[in-house]
C-alpha positions as CSV (number, residue, x, y, z in Angstrom):
1,Q,0.0,0.0,0.0
2,N,1.2,3.5,-0.9
3,A,4.0,2.1,-3.0
4,V,6.1,4.0,-5.5
5,L,7.1,2.4,-8.8
6,T,9.6,4.3,-11.0
7,V,9.9,3.9,-14.7
8,R,13.2,5.2,-16.2
9,K,13.5,3.7,-19.7
10,T,11.7,3.9,-23.0
11,G,9.1,1.4,-23.9
12,A,5.4,0.4,-24.2
13,I,3.2,-0.5,-21.3
14,T,0.0,-2.3,-22.4
15,T,-2.0,-2.0,-19.2
16,L,-1.1,0.0,-16.1
17,T,-3.5,-0.2,-13.2
18,V,-2.4,1.8,-10.1
19,T,-4.0,0.7,-6.8
20,N,-3.9,1.1,-3.0
21,G,-3.0,4.8,-2.9
22,S,0.2,4.1,-4.9
23,T,2.1,6.3,-7.3
24,V,3.9,5.5,-10.6
25,V,6.7,7.9,-11.4
26,H,7.3,7.7,-15.1
27,N,10.5,9.4,-16.2
28,G,10.8,7.4,-19.4
29,T,9.2,7.8,-22.8
30,G,6.9,5.7,-24.9
31,T,3.3,4.7,-24.8
32,I,0.8,3.5,-22.2
33,T,-2.1,1.9,-23.9
34,T,-4.6,1.6,-21.0
35,L,-4.2,3.5,-17.7
36,T,-6.5,3.1,-14.6
37,L,-5.9,5.3,-11.5
38,N,-7.9,4.0,-8.6
39,P,-8.8,6.2,-5.6
40,G,-5.9,8.2,-4.3
41,C,-3.5,7.0,-6.9
42,F,-1.2,9.1,-9.1
43,L,0.8,9.0,-12.3
44,D,3.7,11.4,-11.8
45,L,5.3,12.7,-15.0
46,S,7.1,15.7,-13.5
47,G,10.6,14.2,-13.6
48,S,11.2,14.6,-17.3
49,K,10.2,16.8,-20.3
50,E,10.3,14.0,-22.8
51,P,6.9,13.1,-24.5
52,I,4.7,10.2,-23.5
53,T,1.4,9.1,-25.0
54,I,-1.6,7.5,-23.3
55,T,-3.7,5.9,-26.0
56,N,-7.1,5.0,-24.5
57,A,-9.2,7.1,-22.2
58,V,-7.6,7.2,-18.7
59,L,-10.0,5.9,-16.1
60,Q,-9.7,8.1,-13.0
61,H,-11.4,7.5,-9.7
62,E,-11.9,10.0,-6.8
63,G,-8.7,11.6,-5.4
64,S,-6.5,10.3,-8.2
65,G,-4.3,12.5,-10.3
66,I,-1.9,12.9,-13.2
67,I,1.0,15.2,-12.3
68,D,2.3,16.6,-15.5
69,P,3.5,20.2,-15.0
70,N,5.8,20.0,-18.0
71,G,3.0,19.1,-20.4
72,R,4.6,15.8,-21.5
73,A,1.5,13.7,-21.9
74,T,-0.7,13.4,-24.9
75,L,-4.0,11.7,-23.7
76,S,-5.3,10.5,-27.1
77,G,-8.5,9.2,-25.5
78,G,-8.8,11.9,-22.9
79,F,-9.7,10.9,-19.3
80,T,-12.9,9.8,-17.6
81,A,-13.9,10.6,-14.1
82,V,-15.3,7.3,-12.8
83,G,-18.0,7.7,-10.2
84,C,-16.9,11.3,-9.4
85,S,-16.7,14.7,-10.9
86,L,-13.8,16.7,-12.4
87,A,-13.5,18.5,-9.1
88,D,-12.7,15.3,-7.3
89,L,-9.6,14.7,-9.4
90,R,-6.2,16.1,-8.7
91,N,-4.7,16.7,-12.2
92,D,-2.0,19.1,-13.1
93,F,-1.4,19.2,-16.9
94,G,0.7,22.4,-16.9
95,P,0.1,25.7,-18.7
96,A,-1.3,26.4,-22.1
97,R,-3.1,23.0,-22.6
98,T,-6.4,22.4,-24.5
99,F,-9.2,20.4,-23.0
100,T,-12.3,19.1,-24.8
101,V,-15.5,18.0,-22.9
102,A,-17.7,15.4,-24.5
């Protein structure tokens, strides 16, 4: 519980599910196909400025967040607040980003 996993290299991650209040620190590059952030979990992209792509819609639960102050991430499928509202999420996508609501 509350573990931290650090990714440092380039590569593809097919499915990444973060649970138990844990954080994934991703300093590498590449693609994450499917990302699920359970309650209180985080994807921390703040340690690098290299690009990363998340292909499918990110499933985010209450209190979860994507920390991306350098604007590294392209969320091709956007993100979905699961069982909560946007205000319940703790995202930081950095300045000058465009968001689309559907």
